[in-house]
GUNU-892984 format. One record per residue: residue in one letter; x negated, y, z of N, C-alpha, C in turn. Coordinates in Angstrom, 2 decimals. Each point is the difference from the previous one (the first is absolute). Layout:
! GUNU-892984
{r A,{X,Y,Z},{X,Y,Z},{X,Y,Z}}
...
! end
This chain:
! GUNU-892984
{r M,{68.21,-29.35,81.53},{-0.77,0.66,1.07},{0.59,-0.41,1.35}}
{r N,{-0.83,-0.61,0.90},{0.52,-0.43,1.29},{0.13,1.17,0.96}}
{r G,{0.51,-0.32,1.22},{0.28,1.08,0.95},{-1.23,0.77,0.40}}
{r T,{-1.13,-0.71,0.23},{-1.23,0.67,0.39},{-0.50,0.91,-1.11}}
{r S,{0.01,-0.51,-1.24},{-0.45,0.80,-1.14},{0.87,1.22,-0.19}}
{r T,{1.29,-0.16,0.19},{0.92,1.13,-0.14},{-0.28,1.06,1.04}}
{r S,{-0.22,-0.44,1.25},{-0.29,0.94,1.08},{-1.28,0.78,-0.27}}
{r I,{-1.03,-0.71,-0.50},{-1.27,0.66,-0.33},{0.21,1.02,-1.11}}
{r A,{0.76,-0.38,-1.03},{0.26,0.92,-1.11},{0.74,1.24,0.48}}
{r I,{0.98,-0.19,0.86},{0.76,1.14,0.55},{-0.94,0.93,0.75}}
{r D,{-0.85,-0.56,0.84},{-0.95,0.82,0.77},{-0.92,0.78,-0.93}}
{r D,{-0.46,-0.64,-1.06},{-0.90,0.67,-0.94},{0.71,1.16,-0.70}}
{r Y,{1.23,-0.21,-0.40},{0.78,1.07,-0.63},{0.17,1.18,0.94}}
{r L,{0.43,-0.30,1.22},{0.27,1.07,0.96},{-1.26,0.79,0.33}}
{r K,{-1.11,-0.71,0.10},{-1.28,0.66,0.33},{-0.42,0.97,-1.10}}
{r V,{0.16,-0.42,-1.26},{-0.36,0.87,-1.12},{0.93,1.21,-0.07}}
{r I,{1.29,-0.23,0.20},{0.95,1.12,-0.02},{-0.35,1.01,1.08}}
{r Y,{-0.32,-0.51,1.19},{-0.36,0.89,1.11},{-1.28,0.78,-0.29}}
{r S,{-1.03,-0.72,-0.46},{-1.30,0.65,-0.20},{0.06,1.06,-1.09}}
{r H,{0.91,-0.16,-0.96},{0.10,0.98,-1.09},{0.39,1.38,0.54}}
{r T,{0.85,0.03,1.00},{0.49,1.29,0.51},{-0.68,0.41,1.31}}
{r E,{-1.00,-0.77,0.43},{-0.61,0.31,1.29},{-0.74,1.32,-0.02}}
{r W,{-0.67,0.32,-1.10},{-0.80,1.22,-0.06},{0.56,1.01,-1.00}}
{r Q,{1.16,-0.26,-0.55},{0.67,0.97,-0.88},{1.50,-0.29,0.01}}
{r A,{0.80,0.98,-0.38},{1.44,-0.08,0.21},{0.77,-0.71,-1.10}}
{r E,{-0.56,-0.14,-1.18},{0.75,-0.54,-1.13},{0.21,-1.50,0.14}}
{r S,{1.26,-0.44,-0.05},{0.32,-1.42,0.14},{-0.44,-0.79,-1.23}}
{r I,{-0.20,-1.28,0.18},{-0.49,-0.85,-1.08},{1.15,-0.43,-0.91}}
{r T,{-0.28,-0.11,-1.28},{0.99,-0.47,-0.97},{-0.23,-1.49,-0.26}}
{r P,{1.00,-0.70,-0.54},{-0.20,-1.42,-0.31},{-1.17,-0.24,-0.94}}
{r S,{-0.20,0.86,-0.99},{-1.12,-0.19,-0.93},{-1.34,0.18,0.71}}
{r Q,{-0.09,0.97,0.90},{-1.23,0.19,0.77},{-0.26,-1.19,0.91}}
{r L,{1.07,-0.51,0.59},{-0.13,-1.16,0.88},{-0.49,-1.22,-0.78}}
{r A,{0.50,-0.18,-1.22},{-0.43,-1.12,-0.84},{-1.49,0.09,-0.30}}
{r V,{-0.48,1.22,-0.29},{-1.42,0.20,-0.28},{-0.84,-0.30,1.23}}
{r R,{0.43,0.52,1.15},{-0.77,-0.21,1.24},{-0.10,-1.49,0.36}}
{r L,{1.09,-0.75,-0.27},{0.02,-1.41,0.36},{-0.53,-0.90,-1.11}}
{r G,{-0.18,0.56,-1.20},{-0.46,-0.79,-1.13},{1.03,-1.01,-0.47}}
{r L,{1.27,0.39,0.07},{1.10,-0.90,-0.37},{0.81,0.57,-1.15}}
{r A,{0.77,-0.87,-0.65},{0.87,0.44,-1.07},{1.14,0.86,0.57}}
{r P,{0.39,1.08,-0.69},{1.09,0.85,0.49},{1.28,-0.78,0.31}}
{r S,{0.30,-1.03,-0.79},{1.21,-0.77,0.23},{-0.06,-0.74,1.34}}
{r S,{-1.17,-0.51,0.35},{-0.15,-0.69,1.29},{0.17,0.97,1.16}}
{r V,{-0.56,1.19,-0.16},{0.12,1.02,1.04},{1.45,0.44,0.16}}
{r T,{0.70,0.16,-1.10},{1.41,0.41,0.05},{0.82,-1.01,0.81}}
{r E,{-0.23,-1.28,-0.24},{0.74,-1.03,0.72},{-0.32,0.01,1.49}}
{r M,{-1.27,0.16,0.34},{-0.36,0.02,1.42},{0.54,1.24,0.70}}
{r V,{-0.03,1.13,-0.68},{0.52,1.23,0.60},{1.50,-0.16,0.29}}
{r K,{0.71,-0.68,-0.87},{1.42,-0.27,0.25},{0.18,-0.83,1.26}}
{r K,{-0.87,-0.99,0.19},{0.06,-0.84,1.19},{-0.34,0.80,1.26}}
{r L,{-0.98,0.89,-0.12},{-0.37,0.84,1.15},{1.14,0.93,0.38}}
{r A,{0.67,0.54,-1.01},{1.13,0.89,0.26},{1.15,-0.77,0.65}}
{r A,{0.26,-1.21,-0.50},{1.07,-0.82,0.57},{-0.28,-0.37,1.45}}
{r A,{-1.29,-0.12,0.33},{-0.40,-0.35,1.37},{-0.06,1.22,0.91}}
{r G,{0.26,1.19,-0.55},{-0.03,1.22,0.80},{-1.38,0.54,0.28}}
{r L,{-0.98,-0.41,-0.81},{-1.38,0.43,0.23},{-0.39,1.21,-0.82}}
{r V,{0.65,0.21,-1.15},{-0.27,1.17,-0.82},{1.31,0.60,-0.47}}
{r D,{-0.08,1.26,-0.39},{1.13,0.70,-0.61},{-0.39,0.29,-1.45}}
{r H,{0.74,-0.56,-0.94},{-0.34,0.20,-1.41},{1.25,-0.06,-0.86}}
{r R,{0.10,0.96,-0.89},{1.07,0.03,-0.98},{-0.63,0.02,-1.38}}
{r P,{0.71,-0.48,-1.02},{-0.58,-0.05,-1.35},{-0.59,1.34,-0.43}}
{r Y,{-1.19,-0.06,-0.61},{-0.70,1.17,-0.54},{-0.46,0.98,1.08}}
{r S,{-0.11,-0.47,1.22},{-0.47,0.87,1.08},{-1.19,-0.63,0.70}}
{r A,{-0.64,0.77,0.87},{-1.15,-0.49,0.74},{0.44,-0.95,1.11}}
{r I,{-0.96,-0.66,0.59},{0.27,-0.98,1.06},{-0.42,0.60,1.33}}
{r R,{0.89,-0.09,0.98},{-0.31,0.53,1.33},{0.27,-1.07,1.05}}
{r L,{-0.87,-0.06,0.98},{0.19,-0.95,1.08},{1.13,0.45,0.93}}
{r T,{0.81,-0.95,0.45},{0.95,0.28,1.06},{-0.76,-0.01,1.33}}
{r E,{0.68,0.33,1.07},{-0.67,-0.04,1.31},{-0.49,-1.41,0.32}}
{r Q,{0.83,-0.99,-0.32},{-0.40,-1.39,0.23},{-1.19,-0.38,-0.88}}
{r G,{0.01,0.44,-1.25},{-1.10,-0.29,-0.90},{-1.29,0.66,0.43}}
{r E,{0.11,1.23,0.50},{-1.20,0.70,0.44},{-0.61,-0.66,1.23}}
{r E,{0.85,-0.45,0.91},{-0.53,-0.68,1.19},{-0.80,-1.25,-0.39}}
{r R,{0.54,-0.75,-0.94},{-0.71,-1.21,-0.44},{-1.28,0.36,-0.76}}
{r A,{0.07,1.04,-0.82},{-1.18,0.42,-0.75},{-1.11,0.48,0.93}}
{r V,{0.36,0.80,1.00},{-0.99,0.52,0.95},{-0.67,-1.14,0.76}}
{r A,{0.77,-1.01,0.35},{-0.57,-1.16,0.70},{-1.04,-0.70,-0.87}}
{r M,{0.29,-0.10,-1.31},{-0.96,-0.65,-0.90},{-1.23,0.89,-0.23}}
{r V,{0.22,1.29,-0.10},{-1.12,0.94,-0.16},{-0.92,-0.08,1.22}}
{r R,{0.59,-0.09,1.17},{-0.79,-0.14,1.24},{-0.87,-1.26,-0.08}}
{r R,{0.58,-1.11,-0.40},{-0.74,-1.24,-0.13},{-1.17,0.16,-0.97}}
{r H,{0.30,0.51,-1.17},{-1.00,0.12,-1.06},{-1.18,0.87,0.46}}
{r R,{0.29,1.12,0.59},{-1.06,0.94,0.35},{-0.81,-0.45,1.22}}
{r L,{0.65,-0.68,0.93},{-0.75,-0.55,1.13},{-0.97,-1.08,-0.50}}
{r I,{0.47,-0.83,-0.91},{-0.85,-1.06,-0.53},{-1.17,0.59,-0.78}}
{r E,{0.25,1.03,-0.81},{-1.10,0.64,-0.72},{-1.04,0.54,0.98}}
{r T,{0.46,0.65,1.05},{-0.91,0.56,1.00},{-0.80,-1.09,0.69}}
{r W,{0.66,-1.08,0.32},{-0.63,-1.17,0.64},{-1.09,-0.58,-0.89}}
{r L,{0.30,-0.16,-1.28},{-0.97,-0.58,-0.93},{-1.24,0.88,-0.14}}
{r V,{0.19,1.31,0.00},{-1.13,0.92,-0.14},{-0.83,0.04,1.28}}
{r R,{0.67,0.12,1.14},{-0.73,0.18,1.26},{-0.65,-1.28,0.52}}
{r V,{0.71,-1.11,-0.14},{-0.46,-1.24,0.61},{-0.78,-0.87,-0.97}}
{r F,{0.39,-0.01,-1.26},{-0.62,-0.91,-0.96},{-0.85,0.71,-1.06}}
{r D,{-0.18,1.30,0.17},{-0.88,0.78,-0.88},{0.42,-0.03,-1.47}}
{r Y,{1.30,-0.11,-0.26},{0.48,0.15,-1.37},{-0.20,1.45,-0.44}}
{r G,{-0.22,0.19,-1.30},{-0.02,1.35,-0.53},{1.42,0.52,-0.13}}
{r W,{0.18,1.31,0.08},{1.36,0.56,-0.06},{0.64,-0.20,-1.37}}
{r D,{-0.82,-0.33,-1.01},{0.52,-0.29,-1.33},{0.34,-1.47,-0.18}}
{r E,{-0.19,-0.82,1.05},{0.22,-1.45,-0.10},{1.20,-0.49,0.81}}
{r V,{0.53,0.84,0.87},{0.94,-0.51,1.00},{1.45,-0.09,-0.46}}
{r H,{0.37,0.75,-1.02},{1.43,0.07,-0.36},{0.57,-1.37,-0.36}}
{r D,{-0.67,-0.70,-0.91},{0.53,-1.28,-0.45},{0.00,-1.04,1.12}}
{r E,{-1.02,0.02,0.85},{-0.03,-0.92,1.14},{1.18,0.27,0.93}}
{r A,{0.26,1.28,0.26},{1.10,0.36,0.89},{1.35,-0.38,-0.59}}
{r E,{0.11,0.05,-1.33},{1.25,-0.39,-0.65},{0.35,-1.45,0.32}}
{r V,{-1.01,-0.85,0.11},{0.23,-1.40,0.31},{0.25,-0.20,1.49}}
{r L,{-0.86,0.57,0.82},{0.05,-0.24,1.44},{1.22,0.62,0.68}}
{r E,{0.51,1.09,-0.56},{1.12,0.69,0.67},{1.24,-0.88,0.12}}
{r H,{0.12,-0.99,-0.86},{1.17,-0.90,0.04},{-0.26,-1.23,0.85}}
{r A,{-1.25,-0.20,0.44},{-0.35,-1.23,0.70},{-0.19,0.19,1.50}}
{r L,{-0.36,1.20,0.44},{-0.30,0.23,1.40},{1.27,0.13,0.83}}
{r S,{-0.02,-0.58,1.18},{1.13,0.13,0.92},{0.00,1.38,0.65}}
{r D,{1.14,0.39,0.54},{0.08,1.28,0.72},{-0.95,0.02,1.19}}
{r R,{-0.12,-1.13,0.67},{-0.89,-0.08,1.17},{-1.44,0.27,-0.40}}
{r L,{-0.45,-0.64,-1.10},{-1.38,0.21,-0.44},{-0.20,1.43,-0.48}}
{r L,{1.00,0.56,-0.67},{-0.12,1.38,-0.47},{-0.15,0.96,1.18}}
{r D,{0.80,-0.21,1.05},{-0.11,0.86,1.19},{-1.37,-0.16,0.66}}
{r A,{-0.54,-1.22,-0.02},{-1.33,-0.23,0.59},{-1.08,0.72,-0.81}}
{r I,{0.14,-0.01,-1.31},{-0.94,0.73,-0.86},{0.08,1.49,0.29}}
{r D,{1.21,0.51,0.12},{0.21,1.41,0.30},{-0.73,0.38,1.29}}
{r A,{0.18,-0.83,1.04},{-0.64,0.27,1.29},{-1.53,-0.11,-0.11}}
{r Q,{-0.47,-1.02,-0.72},{-1.45,-0.19,-0.16},{-0.65,1.21,-0.66}}
{r L,{0.72,0.60,-0.97},{-0.54,1.15,-0.73},{0.18,1.32,0.75}}
{r G,{0.70,-0.05,1.13},{0.21,1.23,0.78},{1.15,0.83,-0.51}}
{r Y,{1.00,-0.65,-0.58},{1.21,0.66,-0.50},{-0.34,1.14,-0.98}}
{r P,{-0.63,-0.34,-1.12},{-0.41,1.04,-0.96},{1.21,0.73,-0.60}}
{r G,{-0.21,1.27,-0.30},{1.07,0.82,-0.56},{-0.01,0.09,-1.51}}
{r R,{-1.08,-0.47,-0.63},{-0.07,0.03,-1.46},{-0.88,-1.13,-0.49}}
{r D,{0.19,-0.37,-1.26},{-0.79,-1.07,-0.59},{-1.26,0.56,-0.64}}
{r P,{-0.85,-0.83,-0.62},{-1.27,0.51,-0.54},{0.14,1.04,-1.09}}
{r H,{1.20,0.12,-0.58},{0.22,0.97,-1.08},{0.70,1.26,0.49}}
{r G,{0.31,0.06,1.30},{0.67,1.17,0.55},{1.50,-0.12,0.06}}
{r D,{0.57,-1.10,-0.49},{1.44,-0.19,0.09},{0.38,-0.27,1.45}}
{r V,{1.09,0.61,0.43},{0.41,-0.09,1.39},{0.52,-1.41,0.31}}
{r I,{-0.43,-0.55,1.13},{0.50,-1.29,0.48},{1.16,0.27,0.95}}
{r P,{1.21,-0.41,-0.35},{1.13,0.23,0.91},{-0.21,-0.71,1.33}}
{r A,{0.53,0.60,1.06},{-0.03,-0.64,1.30},{0.95,-1.19,-0.01}}
{r A,{-0.06,-0.81,1.04},{0.85,-1.20,0.07},{1.48,0.36,-0.05}}
{r D,{0.36,1.20,0.48},{1.41,0.41,-0.02},{0.39,0.69,-1.30}}
{r G,{-0.92,0.05,-0.97},{0.31,0.58,-1.30},{-0.31,1.47,-0.15}}
{r T,{-0.37,0.68,1.08},{-0.32,1.42,-0.12},{-1.41,0.18,-0.56}}
{r L,{-0.20,1.14,-0.64},{-1.32,0.30,-0.54},{-0.16,1.51,-0.13}}
{r R,{-1.26,0.42,-0.04},{-0.31,1.42,-0.19},{-0.89,0.13,-1.23}}
{r R,{0.53,0.68,-0.99},{-0.71,0.18,-1.25},{-0.43,1.46,-0.12}}
{r P,{-1.27,0.27,-0.34},{-0.42,1.40,-0.13},{0.68,0.69,-1.16}}
{r A,{0.25,1.29,0.15},{0.60,0.81,-1.06},{-1.09,0.29,-1.02}}
{r A,{-0.07,-0.82,-1.04},{-1.12,0.07,-0.94},{0.49,0.28,-1.42}}
{r V,{-0.94,0.39,-0.85},{0.27,0.26,-1.41},{-0.98,-0.81,-0.83}}
{r R,{0.46,-0.45,-1.16},{-0.90,-0.74,-0.88},{-1.06,0.95,-0.53}}
{r L,{-1.22,-0.47,-0.07},{-1.13,0.86,-0.35},{0.20,0.69,-1.35}}
{r D,{0.51,-0.72,-0.99},{0.15,0.61,-1.33},{1.16,0.98,-0.07}}
{r E,{0.76,0.13,1.10},{1.10,0.97,0.06},{-0.31,1.15,0.95}}
{r A,{-1.16,-0.05,0.65},{-0.38,1.05,0.96},{-0.54,1.21,-0.75}}
{r P,{0.30,1.21,0.47},{-0.51,1.20,-0.68},{-1.49,0.21,0.25}}
{r H,{-0.64,0.72,-0.90},{-1.42,0.33,0.20},{-0.16,0.78,1.30}}
{r G,{-1.03,-0.33,0.74},{-0.24,0.67,1.27},{0.62,-0.73,1.19}}
{r F,{0.82,-1.01,-0.25},{0.63,-0.76,1.08},{-1.08,-0.71,0.81}}
{r E,{0.04,0.17,1.31},{-0.96,-0.64,0.90},{0.71,-1.02,0.87}}
{r G,{-0.60,-1.15,0.13},{0.61,-1.02,0.84},{-0.89,-1.20,0.17}}
{r V,{0.58,-1.09,0.45},{-0.73,-1.25,0.19},{0.70,-1.10,-0.78}}
{r I,{-0.78,-0.95,-0.48},{0.57,-1.14,-0.71},{0.68,-0.93,1.00}}
{r V,{1.30,-0.23,-0.20},{0.75,-0.81,0.95},{0.51,-1.30,-0.60}}
{r R,{-0.04,-0.09,-1.32},{0.45,-1.24,-0.64},{-0.69,-0.19,-1.34}}
{r I,{-0.37,-1.26,-0.29},{-0.56,-0.36,-1.31},{0.78,-1.23,-0.47}}
{r S,{0.80,0.16,-1.02},{0.87,-1.08,-0.46},{-0.81,-1.24,-0.36}}
{r D,{0.54,-1.16,0.41},{-0.69,-1.26,-0.30},{0.60,-0.72,-1.20}}
{r R,{0.82,0.70,-0.78},{0.66,-0.65,-1.13},{-1.00,-0.52,-1.02}}
{r D,{-1.10,0.72,-0.20},{-0.99,-0.39,-0.99},{-1.35,-0.19,0.69}}
{r P,{-0.48,-1.25,0.15},{-1.30,-0.23,0.65},{-1.14,0.74,-0.68}}
{r D,{0.06,0.19,-1.31},{-1.07,0.71,-0.70},{-0.11,1.44,0.49}}
{r V,{1.14,0.62,0.30},{-0.02,1.37,0.53},{-0.68,0.03,1.35}}
{r L,{0.27,-0.99,0.84},{-0.66,-0.06,1.31},{-1.51,-0.12,-0.15}}
{r R,{-0.43,-0.76,-0.98},{-1.44,-0.15,-0.21},{-0.63,1.31,-0.48}}
{r V,{0.73,0.74,-0.84},{-0.49,1.31,-0.45},{-0.11,0.95,1.19}}
{r V,{1.01,0.01,0.85},{-0.02,0.86,1.18},{-1.21,-0.33,0.87}}
{r D,{-0.28,-1.29,0.16},{-1.19,-0.42,0.75},{-1.28,0.54,-0.63}}
{r R,{-0.10,-0.13,-1.32},{-1.22,0.45,-0.69},{-0.18,1.51,0.12}}
{r L,{1.11,0.73,0.07},{-0.08,1.45,0.12},{-0.31,0.44,1.43}}
{r G,{0.05,-0.96,0.93},{-0.31,0.33,1.39},{1.12,0.68,0.74}}
{r L,{1.23,-0.18,-0.46},{1.15,0.58,0.68},{0.64,-1.03,0.92}}
{r A,{0.61,0.48,1.09},{0.60,-0.92,0.96},{1.12,0.71,0.75}}
{r L,{0.81,-0.78,0.70},{1.04,0.57,0.84},{-0.61,0.97,1.00}}
{r D,{0.73,1.07,0.28},{-0.37,1.04,0.97},{-1.09,0.94,-0.50}}
{r D,{-0.47,-0.18,-1.23},{-0.95,0.96,-0.56},{0.69,1.35,-0.21}}
{r A,{-0.67,1.07,0.40},{0.52,1.35,-0.24},{-0.36,0.42,-1.42}}
{r V,{0.99,0.49,-0.75},{-0.24,0.40,-1.38},{0.76,1.28,-0.32}}
{r T,{-0.49,0.70,-1.03},{0.68,1.18,-0.54},{0.21,-0.24,-1.49}}
{r V,{1.21,0.26,-0.49},{0.30,-0.22,-1.41},{-0.60,1.13,-0.83}}
{r E,{-0.75,-0.38,-1.01},{-0.68,0.96,-0.86},{0.43,-0.21,-1.46}}
{r P,{-0.13,1.04,-0.85},{0.28,-0.20,-1.43},{-1.02,-0.94,-0.62}}
{r A,{0.44,-0.75,-1.02},{-0.90,-0.87,-0.75},{-0.08,0.53,-1.43}}
{r D,{-1.19,0.18,-0.50},{-0.18,0.54,-1.35},{0.39,-1.03,-1.05}}
{r G,{0.65,0.48,-1.06},{0.32,-0.87,-1.13},{1.40,-0.56,0.08}}
{r V,{0.66,-0.11,-1.13},{1.35,-0.54,-0.06},{-0.05,-1.49,0.34}}
{r G,{0.86,-0.40,0.91},{0.05,-1.40,0.39},{-1.17,-0.45,0.85}}
{r A,{-0.77,0.95,0.53},{-1.19,-0.35,0.77},{0.35,-0.58,1.36}}
{r G,{1.22,0.22,0.47},{0.40,-0.53,1.29},{0.08,1.09,1.05}}
{r V,{-0.32,-0.36,1.22},{0.12,0.91,1.14},{-1.34,0.08,0.72}}
{r G,{-0.44,1.20,0.30},{-1.23,0.20,0.74},{0.27,0.09,1.49}}
{r V,{-0.85,-0.61,0.79},{0.11,0.13,1.47},{-1.38,0.34,0.56}}
{r R,{0.01,0.99,0.89},{-1.24,0.37,0.69},{-0.02,-0.69,1.35}}
{r R,{-1.07,-0.71,0.27},{-0.11,-0.70,1.26},{-0.62,0.89,1.07}}
{r R,{0.01,-0.48,1.23},{-0.46,0.80,1.12},{-1.42,0.53,-0.21}}
{r G,{-0.85,-0.78,-0.62},{-1.38,0.43,-0.20},{-0.17,1.02,-1.11}}
{r G,{1.07,0.27,-0.75},{-0.07,1.01,-1.04},{-0.06,-0.54,-1.41}}
{r S,{-0.26,-1.29,-0.16},{-0.07,-0.56,-1.35},{1.40,-0.19,-0.57}}
{r V,{0.12,0.13,-1.33},{1.28,-0.15,-0.68},{-0.04,-1.25,-0.86}}
{r V,{1.03,-0.81,0.09},{0.12,-1.19,-0.83},{1.30,0.11,-0.78}}
{r V,{-0.03,-0.38,-1.28},{1.19,0.06,-0.84},{0.60,-1.40,-0.09}}
{r L,{1.28,-0.09,0.34},{0.70,-1.27,-0.02},{0.84,-0.12,-1.27}}
{r A,{-0.06,-1.13,-0.64},{0.85,-0.27,-1.16},{1.47,0.05,0.44}}
{r P,{0.92,0.31,-0.92},{1.42,0.10,0.36},{0.53,-1.23,0.74}}
{r A,{-0.38,-1.19,-0.44},{0.48,-1.22,0.64},{-0.47,-0.10,1.44}}
{r V,{-1.19,0.50,0.28},{-0.53,-0.05,1.36},{0.63,1.10,0.85}}
{r A,{0.08,1.20,-0.55},{0.61,1.11,0.75},{1.45,-0.30,0.35}}
{r G,{0.69,-0.72,-0.88},{1.40,-0.33,0.26},{0.18,-1.08,1.05}}
{r A,{-1.10,-0.59,0.45},{0.06,-1.06,1.00},{-0.38,0.48,1.39}}
{r L,{-0.36,1.29,0.13},{-0.41,0.55,1.28},{1.03,0.99,0.53}}
{r W,{0.25,-0.05,1.29},{0.88,0.97,0.66},{-0.82,0.77,1.04}}
{r I,{0.24,1.30,0.07},{-0.70,0.81,0.99},{1.01,0.78,0.83}}
{r A,{-0.34,0.23,1.24},{0.87,0.72,0.92},{-0.77,1.17,0.58}}
{r P,{0.69,1.12,0.26},{-0.67,1.13,0.64},{-0.58,-0.42,1.35}}
{r H,{-1.04,0.69,0.43},{-0.67,-0.37,1.24},{0.95,0.01,1.20}}
{r N,{0.97,0.89,-0.02},{0.91,0.13,1.15},{1.36,-0.64,-0.27}}
{r A,{0.08,-0.93,-0.97},{1.28,-0.60,-0.35},{0.56,-0.81,1.16}}
{r T,{1.31,0.10,0.19},{0.69,-0.78,1.03},{0.63,-1.22,-0.63}}
{r P,{-0.31,-1.20,0.50},{0.58,-1.19,-0.60},{1.53,0.03,0.06}}
{r A,{0.63,-0.54,-1.02},{1.45,-0.08,-0.04},{0.43,-1.38,0.50}}
{r R,{0.98,-0.03,0.91},{0.48,-1.29,0.54},{1.12,-0.51,-0.89}}
{r S,{-0.04,-1.29,-0.28},{1.05,-0.66,-0.76},{0.68,-1.05,0.86}}
{r R,{1.26,-0.23,-0.29},{0.83,-0.96,0.71},{-0.07,0.24,1.50}}
! end
């Protein structure tokens, strides 16, 4: 693996580690990281050792992986690149929100900082990407809404959809078909039947039942939630 390939691999690792804990507190384990990256556990173990030696992660045998301050700074920079590019592709080139992830994975390693800053300015310095994920500012700061995953919200919880995970494009397509979108006001309702999923009442009064996989991909925040600042 040459220097460029190694650098790209490091960035990909750090980005996945960061994203795992962005919306929940539990740190990622090596086995979870291997699944997310689609790699053999032995390959992940070796790379994690290299990341730890470089001061980018903190990891001890049989424990979870945590980013160091240096690792988080690098991860946030890559997340900013990825999400700005996704937003650019949707707004300027009419990509669907279920199509942009893989394109951004390629482009994020090719664009210069100058071009990235120009894209940011052209888009009007957006604060979130098409899926609701927060786009860090150039200095690394970001404001994330205090949200809860839909399938973990109690019945009667009222709020707005602030994030729809882009991990599974099929889920995004289902959300589209159901007519749900970011900033939609919803109320969590009971769903009849074991394993039926989660019911949500929309502003107009209609109730739609979401399958567990779909409900687990949506985050909602109370109407008066105050964004939390990171870094």
